N, CA, C and O atoms as a DFTB+ gen file, in Angstrom:
808 C
 N C O
     1  1      29.826     -10.580      -1.553
     2  2      30.090      -9.577      -0.520
     3  2      29.656     -10.112       0.833
     4  3      28.478     -10.405       1.040
     5  1      30.572     -10.237       1.724
     6  2      30.245     -10.673       3.073
     7  2      29.716      -9.491       3.875
     8  3      30.225      -8.375       3.773
     9  1      28.676      -9.758       4.682
    10  2      28.059      -8.674       5.437
    11  2      29.052      -7.981       6.352
    12  3      29.000      -6.764       6.528
    13  1      29.963      -8.761       6.939
    14  2      30.902      -8.145       7.877
    15  2      31.896      -7.233       7.173
    16  3      32.517      -6.387       7.815
    17  1      32.056      -7.392       5.862
    18  2      32.973      -6.555       5.095
    19  2      32.253      -5.513       4.250
    20  3      32.883      -4.812       3.458
    21  1      30.947      -5.408       4.411
    22  2      30.196      -4.465       3.586
    23  2      30.417      -3.038       4.063
    24  3      30.739      -2.804       5.228
    25  1      30.242      -2.095       3.158
    26  2      30.330      -0.679       3.515
    27  2      29.285      -0.348       4.568
    28  3      29.546       0.429       5.485
    29  1      28.104      -0.937       4.436
    30  2      27.032      -0.707       5.398
    31  2      27.476      -1.055       6.811
    32  3      27.288      -0.269       7.739
    33  1      28.066      -2.233       6.971
    34  2      28.512      -2.666       8.293
    35  2      29.618      -1.768       8.824
    36  3      29.613      -1.406      10.000
    37  1      30.563      -1.409       7.971
    38  2      31.653      -0.522       8.387
    39  2      31.095       0.820       8.847
    40  3      31.513       1.346       9.879
    41  1      30.156       1.375       8.089
    42  2      29.569       2.661       8.459
    43  2      28.793       2.571       9.771
    44  3      28.812       3.510      10.568
    45  1      28.122       1.468       9.997
    46  2      27.399       1.293      11.260
    47  2      28.369       1.337      12.433
    48  3      28.088       1.991      13.437
    49  1      29.501       0.655      12.325
    50  2      30.503       0.684      13.390
    51  2      31.034       2.103      13.594
    52  3      31.239       2.534      14.728
    53  1      31.256       2.823      12.501
    54  2      31.752       4.201      12.605
    55  2      30.734       5.097      13.296
    56  3      31.087       5.868      14.189
    57  1      29.470       4.999      12.887
    58  2      28.419       5.837      13.458
    59  2      28.232       5.541      14.937
    60  3      28.100       6.457      15.749
    61  1      28.220       4.267      15.283
    62  2      28.088       3.890      16.704
    63  2      29.295       4.398      17.489
    64  3      29.151       4.871      18.616
    65  1      30.485       4.300      16.893
    66  2      31.688       4.788      17.560
    67  2      31.627       6.276      17.849
    68  3      32.000       6.715      18.937
    69  1      31.158       7.057      16.883
    70  2      31.018       8.496      17.093
    71  2      30.001       8.792      18.193
    72  3      30.196       9.713      18.985
    73  1      28.929       8.023      18.245
    74  2      27.920       8.242      19.282
    75  2      28.507       7.983      20.666
    76  3      28.263       8.739      21.607
    77  1      29.277       6.918      20.777
    78  2      29.878       6.578      22.074
    79  2      30.859       7.661      22.514
    80  3      30.841       8.086      23.669
    81  1      31.707       8.103      21.601
    82  2      32.674       9.152      21.943
    83  2      31.956      10.439      22.327
    84  3      32.310      11.082      23.315
    85  1      30.944      10.814      21.543
    86  2      30.227      12.067      21.795
    87  2      29.518      12.071      23.142
    88  3      29.383      13.121      23.770
    89  1      29.067      10.905      23.587
    90  2      28.254      10.850      24.798
    91  2      28.983      10.350      26.037
    92  3      28.532      10.580      27.159
    93  1      30.103       9.670      25.842
    94  2      30.763       9.071      27.006
    95  2      32.212       9.519      27.163
    96  3      32.913       9.058      28.064
    97  1      32.658      10.413      26.292
    98  2      33.989      11.003      26.452
    99  2      33.792      12.518      26.512
   100  3      34.072      13.215      25.536
   101  1      33.313      13.037      27.651
   102  2      32.931      14.450      27.744
   103  2      34.079      15.424      27.525
   104  3      33.847      16.573      27.147
   105  1      35.304      14.988      27.754
   106  2      36.445      15.881      27.585
   107  2      36.896      16.005      26.135
   108  3      37.792      16.791      25.825
   109  1      36.279      15.232      25.249
   110  2      36.641      15.297      23.833
   111  2      35.937      16.500      23.211
   112  3      34.724      16.477      23.003
   113  1      36.694      17.538      22.920
   114  2      36.130      18.748      22.325
   115  2      36.868      19.090      21.046
   116  3      37.973      18.611      20.792
   117  1      36.227      19.934      20.244
   118  2      36.787      20.353      18.961
   119  2      36.360      21.797      18.749
   120  3      35.169      22.095      18.656
   121  1      37.318      22.672      18.673
   122  2      37.013      24.081      18.480
   123  2      36.219      24.684      19.616
   124  3      35.448      25.621      19.410
   125  1      36.403      24.152      20.821
   126  2      35.701      24.663      21.982
   127  2      34.316      24.098      22.187
   128  3      33.648      24.451      23.159
   129  1      33.861      23.223      21.293
   130  2      32.539      22.608      21.410
   131  2      32.670      21.097      21.539
   132  3      33.659      20.508      21.103
   133  1      31.662      20.478      22.142
   134  2      31.658      19.022      22.208
   135  2      31.468      18.457      20.804
   136  3      31.033      19.159      19.892
   137  1      31.801      17.182      20.648
   138  2      31.831      16.562      19.322
   139  2      30.474      16.633      18.621
   140  3      30.404      16.972      17.440
   141  1      29.404      16.318      19.339
   142  2      28.085      16.324      18.714
   143  2      27.726      17.719      18.194
   144  3      27.154      17.852      17.112
   145  1      28.058      18.740      18.953
   146  2      27.747      20.118      18.547
   147  2      28.513      20.530      17.299
   148  3      28.059      21.391      16.545
   149  1      29.671      19.920      17.079
   150  2      30.459      20.242      15.893
   151  2      30.030      19.448      14.664
   152  3      30.403      19.789      13.542
   153  1      29.248      18.391      14.871
   154  2      28.877      17.518      13.759
   155  2      27.427      17.646      13.328
   156  3      27.101      17.365      12.175
   157  1      26.548      18.064      14.234
   158  2      25.120      18.131      13.915
   159  2      24.825      19.185      12.845
   160  3      25.663      20.035      12.544
   161  1      23.633      19.112      12.286
   162  2      23.242      20.039      11.225
   163  2      22.546      21.253      11.824
   164  3      21.589      21.119      12.587
   165  1      23.026      22.418      11.477
   166  2      22.376      23.673      11.857
   167  2      22.779      24.730      10.839
   168  3      23.914      24.749      10.363
   169  1      21.841      25.606      10.515
   170  2      22.155      26.655       9.552
   171  2      23.071      27.703      10.139
   172  3      24.167      27.937       9.631
   173  1      22.621      28.338      11.216
   174  2      23.426      29.343      11.894
   175  2      22.866      29.531      13.291
   176  3      21.693      29.864      13.459
   177  1      23.705      29.318      14.292
   178  2      23.252      29.436      15.678
   179  2      24.357      30.025      16.536
   180  3      25.534      29.759      16.291
   181  1      23.996      30.831      17.550
   182  2      25.007      31.432      18.421
   183  2      25.518      30.440      19.449
   184  3      24.804      29.516      19.841
   185  1      26.754      30.632      19.883
   186  2      27.325      29.843      20.976
   187  2      27.702      30.791      22.111
   188  3      27.563      32.009      21.994
   189  1      28.176      30.215      23.199
   190  2      28.343      30.987      24.438
   191  2      29.322      32.154      24.324
   192  3      29.183      33.142      25.045
   193  1      30.303      32.060      23.437
   194  2      31.283      33.144      23.335
   195  2      30.827      34.277      22.408
   196  3      31.587      35.208      22.143
   197  1      29.588      34.195      21.917
   198  2      29.058      35.246      21.062
   199  2      29.264      35.019      19.579
   200  3      28.725      35.764      18.761
   201  1      30.031      34.012      19.218
   202  2      30.241      33.691      17.808
   203  2      29.102      32.804      17.300
   204  3      28.210      32.421      18.058
   205  1      29.150      32.488      16.009
   206  2      28.108      31.656      15.412
   207  2      28.730      30.409      14.783
   208  3      29.869      30.418      14.317
   209  1      27.943      29.348      14.789
   210  2      28.357      28.109      14.133
   211  2      27.253      27.683      13.180
   212  3      26.106      28.104      13.321
   213  1      27.601      26.849      12.215
   214  2      26.595      26.319      11.304
   215  2      27.048      26.333       9.861
   216  3      28.098      26.877       9.521
   217  1      26.241      25.731       9.033
   218  2      26.555      25.617       7.610
   219  2      26.690      26.995       6.968
   220  3      27.553      27.212       6.118
   221  1      25.827      27.926       7.385
   222  2      25.845      29.256       6.776
   223  2      27.028      30.105       7.233
   224  3      27.208      31.226       6.757
   225  1      27.831      29.580       8.147
   226  2      29.058      30.269       8.551
   227  2      30.279      29.626       7.887
   228  3      31.418      29.965       8.210
   229  1      30.036      28.701       6.962
   230  2      31.132      28.051       6.251
   231  2      31.446      26.646       6.715
   232  3      32.365      26.018       6.191
   233  1      30.709      26.138       7.682
   234  2      30.971      24.782       8.204
   235  2      30.190      23.759       7.376
   236  3      29.233      23.149       7.853
   237  1      30.619      23.590       6.134
   238  2      29.882      22.758       5.187
   239  2      29.923      21.270       5.519
   240  3      29.089      20.506       5.033
   241  1      30.874      20.854       6.333
   242  2      30.966      19.430       6.660
   243  2      29.695      18.931       7.346
   244  3      29.398      17.737       7.298
   245  1      28.951      19.815       7.976
   246  2      27.777      19.418       8.742
   247  2      26.701      18.747       7.886
   248  3      25.913      17.956       8.403
   249  1      26.657      19.052       6.585
   250  2      25.632      18.446       5.735
   251  2      25.826      16.937       5.622
   252  3      24.885      16.217       5.288
   253  1      27.027      16.453       5.894
   254  2      27.300      15.015       5.882
   255  2      27.511      14.445       7.278
   256  3      27.061      13.338       7.574
   257  1      28.200      15.205       8.147
   258  2      28.513      14.664       9.477
   259  2      27.295      14.542      10.373
   260  3      27.368      13.899      11.420
   261  1      26.174      15.145       9.988
   262  2      24.947      14.960      10.766
   263  2      24.583      13.482      10.862
   264  3      23.937      13.063      11.823
   265  1      24.994      12.689       9.868
   266  2      24.698      11.253       9.888
   267  2      25.443      10.527      11.007
   268  3      25.111       9.388      11.333
   269  1      26.442      11.176      11.594
   270  2      27.218      10.570      12.680
   271  2      26.648      10.902      14.049
   272  3      27.191      10.460      15.061
   273  1      25.569      11.669      14.104
   274  2      25.011      12.130      15.372
   275  2      23.637      11.516      15.623
   276  3      22.866      11.290      14.690
   277  1      23.340      11.250      16.894
   278  2      22.028      10.715      17.264
   279  2      21.632      11.215      18.643
   280  3      22.482      11.552      19.468
   281  1      20.326      11.256      18.879
   282  2      19.815      11.848      20.117
   283  2      19.827      10.889      21.297
   284  3      19.908      11.326      22.445
   285  1      19.747       9.588      21.034
   286  2      19.668       8.604      22.115
   287  2      20.021       7.224      21.573
   288  3      20.165       7.029      20.366
   289  1      20.155       6.271      22.494
   290  2      20.420       4.899      22.072
   291  2      19.250       4.342      21.257
   292  3      19.457       3.581      20.312
   293  1      18.027       4.721      21.620
   294  2      16.861       4.247      20.865
   295  2      16.891       4.808      19.445
   296  3      16.654       4.090      18.474
   297  1      17.181       6.086      19.342
   298  2      17.298       6.735      18.032
   299  2      18.386       6.052      17.199
   300  3      18.174       5.720      16.033
   301  1      19.532       5.853      17.806
   302  2      20.655       5.208      17.123
   303  2      20.302       3.784      16.719
   304  3      20.522       3.387      15.574
   305  1      19.757       3.017      17.653
   306  2      19.463       1.609      17.392
   307  2      18.446       1.417      16.282
   308  3      18.629       0.563      15.414
   309  1      17.373       2.203      16.301
   310  2      16.343       2.063      15.259
   311  2      16.898       2.447      13.894
   312  3      16.589       1.802      12.892
   313  1      17.721       3.504      13.852
   314  2      18.319       3.908      12.576
   315  2      19.287       2.865      12.047
   316  3      19.270       2.551      10.857
   317  1      20.132       2.325      12.919
   318  2      21.128       1.362      12.466
   319  2      20.497       0.036      12.057
   320  3      20.999      -0.632      11.152
   321  1      19.410      -0.353      12.706
   322  2      18.709      -1.568      12.294
   323  2      18.142      -1.407      10.884
   324  3      18.286      -2.290      10.039
   325  1      17.492      -0.258      10.644
   326  2      16.946       0.002       9.315
   327  2      18.063       0.110       8.283
   328  3      17.928      -0.393       7.168
   329  1      19.166       0.763       8.648
   330  2      20.297       0.926       7.739
   331  2      20.898      -0.425       7.374
   332  3      21.233      -0.665       6.214
   333  1      21.036      -1.305       8.359
   334  2      21.603      -2.635       8.102
   335  2      20.711      -3.421       7.142
   336  3      21.198      -4.042       6.197
   337  1      19.411      -3.388       7.392
   338  2      18.488      -4.173       6.575
   339  2      18.404      -3.644       5.145
   340  3      18.497      -4.414       4.189
   341  1      18.230      -2.345       5.004
   342  2      18.086      -1.748       3.670
   343  2      19.425      -1.598       2.958
   344  3      19.544      -1.886       1.767
   345  1      20.427      -1.145       3.701
   346  2      21.713      -0.838       3.096
   347  2      22.369      -2.031       2.437
   348  3      22.908      -1.914       1.336
   349  1      22.331      -3.174       3.092
   350  2      22.991      -4.343       2.515
   351  2      22.301      -4.820       1.242
   352  3      22.959      -5.311       0.326
   353  1      20.978      -4.678       1.180
   354  2      20.247      -5.048      -0.041
   355  2      20.663      -4.148      -1.197
   356  3      20.975      -4.618      -2.291
   357  1      20.661      -2.833      -0.928
   358  2      21.013      -1.870      -1.974
   359  2      22.475      -2.011      -2.370
   360  3      22.807      -1.925      -3.552
   361  1      23.347      -2.226      -1.401
   362  2      24.783      -2.359      -1.686
   363  2      25.075      -3.571      -2.551
   364  3      25.891      -3.495      -3.469
   365  1      24.418      -4.688      -2.267
   366  2      24.632      -5.894      -3.069
   367  2      24.189      -5.682      -4.509
   368  3      24.827      -6.176      -5.438
   369  1      23.105      -4.953      -4.694
   370  2      22.557      -4.770      -6.036
   371  2      23.368      -3.771      -6.852
   372  3      23.669      -4.022      -8.019
   373  1      23.721      -2.647      -6.251
   374  2      24.382      -1.576      -6.994
   375  2      25.907      -1.657      -6.982
   376  3      26.562      -1.048      -7.827
   377  1      26.471      -2.392      -6.047
   378  2      27.922      -2.410      -5.924
   379  2      28.399      -1.250      -5.064
   380  3      27.658      -0.293      -4.842
   381  1      29.621      -1.331      -4.585
   382  2      30.114      -0.372      -3.591
   383  2      30.172       1.061      -4.097
   384  3      29.723       1.982      -3.414
   385  1      30.725       1.256      -5.296
   386  2      30.929       2.620      -5.793
   387  2      29.604       3.352      -5.962
   388  3      29.454       4.480      -5.491
   389  1      28.646       2.723      -6.628
   390  2      27.352       3.369      -6.855
   391  2      26.572       3.509      -5.549
   392  3      25.816       4.463      -5.365
   393  1      26.761       2.563      -4.662
   394  2      26.112       2.630      -3.350
   395  2      26.606       3.846      -2.572
   396  3      25.812       4.544      -1.940
   397  1      27.896       4.100      -2.615
   398  2      28.451       5.273      -1.935
   399  2      27.848       6.554      -2.522
   400  3      27.509       7.479      -1.784
   401  1      27.715       6.602      -3.856
   402  2      27.099       7.768      -4.495
   403  2      25.670       7.959      -3.992
   404  3      25.255       9.080      -3.696
   405  1      24.929       6.873      -3.897
   406  2      23.544       6.940      -3.419
   407  2      23.490       7.488      -1.997
   408  3      22.661       8.346      -1.691
   409  1      24.367       6.996      -1.130
   410  2      24.381       7.466       0.262
   411  2      24.726       8.943       0.341
   412  3      24.099       9.691       1.091
   413  1      25.720       9.366      -0.430
   414  2      26.132      10.775      -0.403
   415  2      25.020      11.687      -0.926
   416  3      24.721      12.719      -0.325
   417  1      24.417      11.303      -2.041
   418  2      23.345      12.129      -2.609
   419  2      22.163      12.197      -1.638
   420  3      21.576      13.262      -1.443
   421  1      21.818      11.065      -1.035
   422  2      20.703      11.033      -0.094
   423  2      20.972      11.922       1.114
   424  3      20.102      12.685       1.534
   425  1      22.180      11.824       1.675
   426  2      22.536      12.636       2.840
   427  2      22.546      14.121       2.495
   428  3      22.049      14.943       3.264
   429  1      23.109      14.463       1.342
   430  2      23.159      15.863       0.922
   431  2      21.762      16.428       0.676
   432  3      21.451      17.535       1.116
   433  1      20.926      15.672      -0.023
   434  2      19.567      16.137      -0.302
   435  2      18.775      16.313       0.982
   436  3      18.012      17.268       1.127
   437  1      18.961      15.388       1.911
   438  2      18.296      15.473       3.207
   439  2      18.687      16.746       3.942
   440  3      17.827      17.483       4.425
   441  1      19.981      16.999       4.025
   442  2      20.470      18.177       4.743
   443  2      20.067      19.473       4.058
   444  3      19.684      20.433       4.728
   445  1      20.148      19.515       2.725
   446  2      19.845      20.751       2.007
   447  2      18.375      21.134       2.137
   448  3      18.057      22.311       2.309
   449  1      17.469      20.149       2.057
   450  2      16.059      20.487       2.202
   451  2      15.763      20.939       3.633
   452  3      14.955      21.844       3.846
   453  1      16.412      20.314       4.605
   454  2      16.236      20.745       5.994
   455  2      16.732      22.173       6.188
   456  3      16.088      22.967       6.873
   457  1      17.871      22.501       5.588
   458  2      18.418      23.854       5.712
   459  2      17.508      24.891       5.056
   460  3      17.396      26.018       5.538
   461  1      16.863      24.511       3.966
   462  2      15.988      25.441       3.246
   463  2      14.674      25.666       4.002
   464  3      14.179      26.792       4.059
   465  1      14.113      24.609       4.578
   466  2      12.762      24.691       5.136
   467  2      12.705      24.922       6.647
   468  3      11.682      25.375       7.160
   469  1      13.772      24.624       7.355
   470  2      13.774      24.807       8.802
   471  2      14.352      26.171       9.176
   472  3      15.114      26.747       8.399
   473  1      14.004      26.697      10.350
   474  2      14.668      27.919      10.828
   475  2      16.171      27.689      10.913
   476  3      16.615      26.591      11.251
   477  1      16.951      28.715      10.609
   478  2      18.398      28.532      10.511
   479  2      19.038      28.121      11.827
   480  3      20.123      27.539      11.822
   481  1      18.396      28.408      12.950
   482  2      18.960      28.081      14.258
   483  2      18.553      26.689      14.756
   484  3      19.056      26.227      15.780
   485  1      17.640      26.018      14.031
   486  2      17.165      24.711      14.491
   487  2      18.179      23.627      14.155
   488  3      18.679      23.558      13.032
   489  1      18.476      22.785      15.130
   490  2      19.462      21.724      14.932
   491  2      18.785      20.422      14.526
   492  3      17.630      20.170      14.871
   493  1      19.521      19.602      13.788
   494  2      19.058      18.273      13.386
   495  2      20.158      17.265      13.667
   496  3      21.341      17.557      13.490
   497  1      19.763      16.080      14.104
   498  2      20.720      14.998      14.299
   499  2      20.159      13.719      13.687
   500  3      18.944      13.547      13.586
   501  1      21.055      12.828      13.281
   502  2      20.631      11.514      12.838
   503  2      20.916      11.193      11.386
   504  3      21.126      12.076      10.555
   505  1      20.915       9.891      11.108
   506  2      21.158       9.383       9.758
   507  2      19.859       9.040       9.044
   508  3      19.886       8.419       7.981
   509  1      18.715       9.435       9.612
   510  2      17.421       9.049       9.046
   511  2      17.238       9.532       7.616
   512  3      16.681       8.812       6.786
   513  1      17.701      10.747       7.316
   514  2      17.551      11.254       5.955
   515  2      18.256      10.377       4.945
   516  3      17.705      10.076       3.886
   517  1      19.475       9.963       5.266
   518  2      20.224       9.074       4.388
   519  2      19.505       7.734       4.239
   520  3      19.466       7.164       3.149
   521  1      18.941       7.238       5.327
   522  2      18.224       5.959       5.284
   523  2      16.952       6.079       4.454
   524  3      16.593       5.147       3.733
   525  1      16.267       7.219       4.549
   526  2      15.101       7.425       3.691
   527  2      15.509       7.428       2.221
   528  3      14.707       7.081       1.354
   529  1      16.746       7.816       1.938
   530  2      17.240       7.718       0.580
   531  2      17.210       6.289       0.065
   532  3      16.963       6.058      -1.119
   533  1      17.460       5.330       0.946
   534  2      17.409       3.924       0.555
   535  2      15.980       3.499       0.243
   536  3      15.755       2.656      -0.626
   537  1      15.013       4.081       0.951
   538  2      13.617       3.834       0.594
   539  2      13.342       4.355      -0.818
   540  3      12.642       3.714      -1.601
   541  1      13.904       5.526      -1.130
   542  2      13.742       6.066      -2.470
   543  2      14.310       5.146      -3.536
   544  3      13.727       4.991      -4.609
   545  1      15.446       4.538      -3.237
   546  2      16.060       3.582      -4.163
   547  2      15.148       2.382      -4.359
   548  3      15.005       1.879      -5.474
   549  1      14.526       1.919      -3.267
   550  2      13.627       0.769      -3.350
   551  2      12.443       1.044      -4.264
   552  3      11.949       0.141      -4.938
   553  1      11.988       2.293      -4.285
   554  2      10.889       2.638      -5.189
   555  2      11.287       2.456      -6.647
   556  3      10.460       2.113      -7.492
   557  1      12.564       2.689      -6.928
   558  2      13.057       2.595      -8.301
   559  2      13.388       1.158      -8.691
   560  3      13.008       0.698      -9.768
   561  1      14.092       0.454      -7.816
   562  2      14.650      -0.849      -8.205
   563  2      14.293      -1.981      -7.256
   564  3      14.872      -3.063      -7.353
   565  1      13.359      -1.762      -6.345
   566  2      13.025      -2.789      -5.370
   567  2      12.592      -4.103      -5.983
   568  3      12.967      -5.174      -5.506
   569  1      11.799      -4.020      -7.041
   570  2      11.306      -5.240      -7.685
   571  2      12.454      -6.041      -8.266
   572  3      12.486      -7.266      -8.149
   573  1      13.402      -5.349      -8.896
   574  2      14.567      -6.029      -9.484
   575  2      15.498      -6.578      -8.408
   576  3      16.268      -7.504      -8.663
   577  1      15.429      -6.005      -7.202
   578  2      16.225      -6.514      -6.092
   579  2      15.581      -7.736      -5.436
   580  3      16.171      -8.366      -4.559
   581  1      14.364      -8.060      -5.873
   582  2      13.661      -9.189      -5.283
   583  2      12.863      -8.816      -4.054
   584  3      12.476      -9.683      -3.271
   585  1      12.612      -7.517      -3.882
   586  2      11.855      -7.037      -2.728
   587  2      10.398      -6.866      -3.131
   588  3      10.103      -6.372      -4.219
   589  1       9.485      -7.275      -2.250
   590  2       8.058      -7.110      -2.499
   591  2       7.729      -5.621      -2.554
   592  3       7.889      -4.907      -1.564
   593  1       7.269      -5.158      -3.714
   594  2       7.015      -3.723      -3.913
   595  2       5.956      -3.200      -2.951
   596  3       6.056      -2.080      -2.451
   597  1       4.946      -4.016      -2.697
   598  2       3.894      -3.603      -1.765
   599  2       4.450      -3.442      -0.357
   600  3       4.046      -2.544       0.382
   601  1       5.372      -4.312       0.003
   602  2       5.997      -4.200       1.314
   603  2       6.826      -2.919       1.408
   604  3       6.819      -2.239       2.435
   605  1       7.534      -2.598       0.336
   606  2       8.320      -1.361       0.313
   607  2       7.418      -0.150       0.497
   608  3       7.703       0.727       1.312
   609  1       6.326      -0.104      -0.265
   610  2       5.389       1.020      -0.151
   611  2       4.811       1.100       1.253
   612  3       4.647       2.186       1.807
   613  1       4.503      -0.059       1.821
   614  2       3.970      -0.094       3.176
   615  2       4.949       0.464       4.191
   616  3       4.564       1.216       5.086
   617  1       6.225       0.095       4.051
   618  2       7.252       0.588       4.969
   619  2       7.444       2.091       4.827
   620  3       7.612       2.801       5.819
   621  1       7.417       2.572       3.587
   622  2       7.584       4.009       3.361
   623  2       6.418       4.781       3.973
   624  3       6.621       5.784       4.656
   625  1       5.206       4.314       3.727
   626  2       4.025       4.977       4.285
   627  2       4.080       4.962       5.807
   628  3       3.814       5.978       6.450
   629  1       4.425       3.812       6.386
   630  2       4.512       3.702       7.845
   631  2       5.539       4.672       8.405
   632  3       5.272       5.360       9.390
   633  1       6.700       4.729       7.788
   634  2       7.754       5.619       8.279
   635  2       7.397       7.094       8.085
   636  3       7.763       7.934       8.907
   637  1       6.692       7.407       7.015
   638  2       6.247       8.787       6.827
   639  2       5.185       9.169       7.850
   640  3       5.166      10.300       8.336
   641  1       4.300       8.228       8.180
   642  2       3.300       8.491       9.220
   643  2       3.985       8.765      10.558
   644  3       3.604       9.682      11.286
   645  1       4.996       7.960      10.871
   646  2       5.750       8.179      12.107
   647  2       6.435       9.538      12.069
   648  3       6.453      10.269      13.059
   649  1       7.000       9.864      10.907
   650  2       7.699      11.141      10.741
   651  2       6.804      12.322      11.080
   652  3       7.227      13.253      11.765
   653  1       5.557      12.282      10.595
   654  2       4.663      13.415      10.797
   655  2       3.891      13.336      12.116
   656  3       3.365      14.342      12.592
   657  1       3.824      12.129      12.706
   658  2       3.031      11.968      13.926
   659  2       3.837      12.207      15.201
   660  3       3.296      12.670      16.205
   661  1       5.116      11.892      15.158
   662  2       5.949      12.007      16.352
   663  2       6.578      13.399      16.405
   664  3       7.147      13.851      15.412
   665  1       6.485      14.086      17.545
   666  2       7.070      15.430      17.644
   667  2       8.595      15.408      17.508
   668  3       9.249      14.394      17.754
   669  1       9.128      16.542      17.116
   670  2      10.570      16.769      17.060
   671  2      11.300      15.910      16.033
   672  3      12.500      15.669      16.167
   673  1      10.587      15.450      15.016
   674  2      11.232      14.756      13.900
   675  2      11.258      15.712      12.711
   676  3      10.235      16.291      12.347
   677  1      12.419      15.869      12.119
   678  2      12.566      16.789      10.977
   679  2      12.088      16.087       9.712
   680  3      12.864      15.433       9.015
   681  1      10.786      16.236       9.426
   682  2      10.233      15.592       8.238
   683  2      10.902      16.130       6.974
   684  3      10.975      15.433       5.962
   685  1      11.390      17.369       7.036
   686  2      12.050      17.958       5.871
   687  2      13.272      17.131       5.463
   688  3      13.521      16.912       4.278
   689  1      14.025      16.678       6.464
   690  2      15.215      15.866       6.188
   691  2      14.828      14.506       5.616
   692  3      15.495      13.994       4.718
   693  1      13.752      13.924       6.135
   694  2      13.315      12.617       5.652
   695  2      12.838      12.699       4.205
   696  3      13.190      11.859       3.378
   697  1      12.042      13.708       3.911
   698  2      11.545      13.876       2.535
   699  2      12.706      14.175       1.586
   700  3      12.755      13.656       0.471
   701  1      13.639      15.014       2.039
   702  2      14.806      15.312       1.214
   703  2      15.617      14.079       0.890
   704  3      16.041      13.890      -0.250
   705  1      15.836      13.238       1.887
   706  2      16.578      11.999       1.655
   707  2      15.848      11.066       0.712
   708  3      16.464      10.459      -0.164
   709  1      14.527      10.944       0.884
   710  2      13.716      10.094       0.015
   711  2      13.837      10.543      -1.442
   712  3      14.025       9.723      -2.341
   713  1      13.728      11.851      -1.663
   714  2      13.848      12.392      -3.016
   715  2      15.259      12.173      -3.565
   716  3      15.430      11.788      -4.722
   717  1      16.264      12.419      -2.727
   718  2      17.646      12.251      -3.164
   719  2      17.962      10.824      -3.572
   720  3      18.590      10.601      -4.607
   721  1      17.537       9.859      -2.777
   722  2      17.783       8.461      -3.112
   723  2      17.060       8.040      -4.372
   724  3      17.599       7.296      -5.191
   725  1      15.827       8.522      -4.525
   726  2      15.039       8.207      -5.726
   727  2      15.722       8.748      -6.983
   728  3      15.868       8.031      -7.973
   729  1      16.134      10.006      -6.937
   730  2      16.777      10.619      -8.104
   731  2      18.130       9.979      -8.410
   732  3      18.478       9.775      -9.573
   733  1      18.897       9.662      -7.349
   734  2      20.204       9.030      -7.561
   735  2      20.043       7.683      -8.255
   736  3      20.790       7.359      -9.178
   737  1      19.064       6.902      -7.805
   738  2      18.845       5.588      -8.417
   739  2      18.372       5.727      -9.854
   740  3      18.786       4.956     -10.719
   741  1      17.504       6.706     -10.119
   742  2      17.035       6.911     -11.487
   743  2      18.191       7.285     -12.412
   744  3      18.281       6.778     -13.530
   745  1      19.065       8.162     -11.955
   746  2      20.192       8.583     -12.785
   747  2      21.176       7.445     -13.010
   748  3      21.690       7.275     -14.115
   749  1      21.440       6.671     -11.975
   750  2      22.353       5.533     -12.115
   751  2      21.777       4.525     -13.100
   752  3      22.495       4.009     -13.956
   753  1      20.493       4.246     -12.983
   754  2      19.858       3.288     -13.890
   755  2      19.847       3.811     -15.333
   756  3      19.942       3.041     -16.289
   757  1      19.730       5.135     -15.466
   758  2      19.686       5.729     -16.805
   759  2      21.021       5.611     -17.522
   760  3      21.065       5.282     -18.707
   761  1      22.116       5.880     -16.804
   762  2      23.427       5.917     -17.443
   763  2      24.232       4.628     -17.296
   764  3      25.136       4.361     -18.089
   765  1      23.904       3.839     -16.291
   766  2      24.711       2.647     -16.041
   767  2      23.876       1.652     -15.267
   768  3      23.995       1.540     -14.047
   769  1      23.031       0.930     -15.981
   770  2      22.123       0.010     -15.319
   771  2      22.904      -1.040     -14.539
   772  3      23.699      -1.771     -15.130
   773  1      22.699      -1.133     -13.237
   774  2      23.519      -2.041     -12.433
   775  2      23.153      -3.500     -12.624
   776  3      22.027      -3.840     -12.986
   777  1      24.119      -4.338     -12.375
   778  2      23.882      -5.766     -12.339
   779  2      24.174      -6.246     -10.931
   780  3      25.079      -5.725     -10.279
   781  1      23.418      -7.241     -10.444
   782  2      23.694      -7.741      -9.095
   783  2      25.146      -8.150      -8.947
   784  3      25.709      -8.790      -9.835
   785  1      25.762      -7.780      -7.818
   786  2      27.169      -8.057      -7.592
   787  2      27.374      -9.450      -7.008
   788  3      26.592      -9.907      -6.174
   789  1      28.418     -10.107      -7.448
   790  2      28.766     -11.390      -6.871
   791  2      29.380     -11.184      -5.492
   792  3      29.901     -10.115      -5.176
   793  1      29.304     -12.225      -4.689
   794  2      29.859     -12.126      -3.350
   795  2      31.372     -11.990      -3.412
   796  3      32.045     -12.819      -4.024
   797  1      31.906     -10.968      -2.792
   798  2      33.345     -10.772      -2.717
   799  2      33.687     -10.329      -1.315
   800  3      32.795     -10.027      -0.524
   801  1      34.938     -10.286      -1.004
   802  2      35.385      -9.794       0.296
   803  2      36.496      -8.799       0.092
   804  3      37.211      -8.848      -0.909
   805  1      36.647      -7.876       1.058
   806  2      37.722      -6.909       0.972
   807  2      38.114      -6.485       2.364
   808  3      39.015      -5.662       2.529
């Protein structure tokens, strides 16, 4: 698998593209709202016309599209760097199909725990929950991937400390993603133990 053809790399380009459109194409609207407002995670919140938006109003796409939103270039850059480093390792080990399942489960678990524990009107942005899912995978299979287990634990602890120490970070989403990735990897290993994938291109 070539890095330039990996799902991880493709997703990074997509996420960066959405950030650029959301922030530098102000006339791009959807349903009367700017792109970021239509993609971010929120349970239920009022908008200027008196109506409500959010997952609890039937906008279920937000549980996944939140991964396409970011608060700043620093937020985006740090997330994409971590995603590139972790994602390609996990993708090579599990293969594309199982990797996609891991990402989806991690993103869903992240969003669902945030929706349960946060006030319904509070908004969340970012792919951090999905990325924490990759940390969860490392807890399960990091040693078999050739990753130093102590280093993995150190990175998880460091990122959790940052999560709880820095204001305005939705720790609920991070913990949800971590749990989702861990459970997804355990289930995949239980029913279909992966073998390292050979390098291919597509």
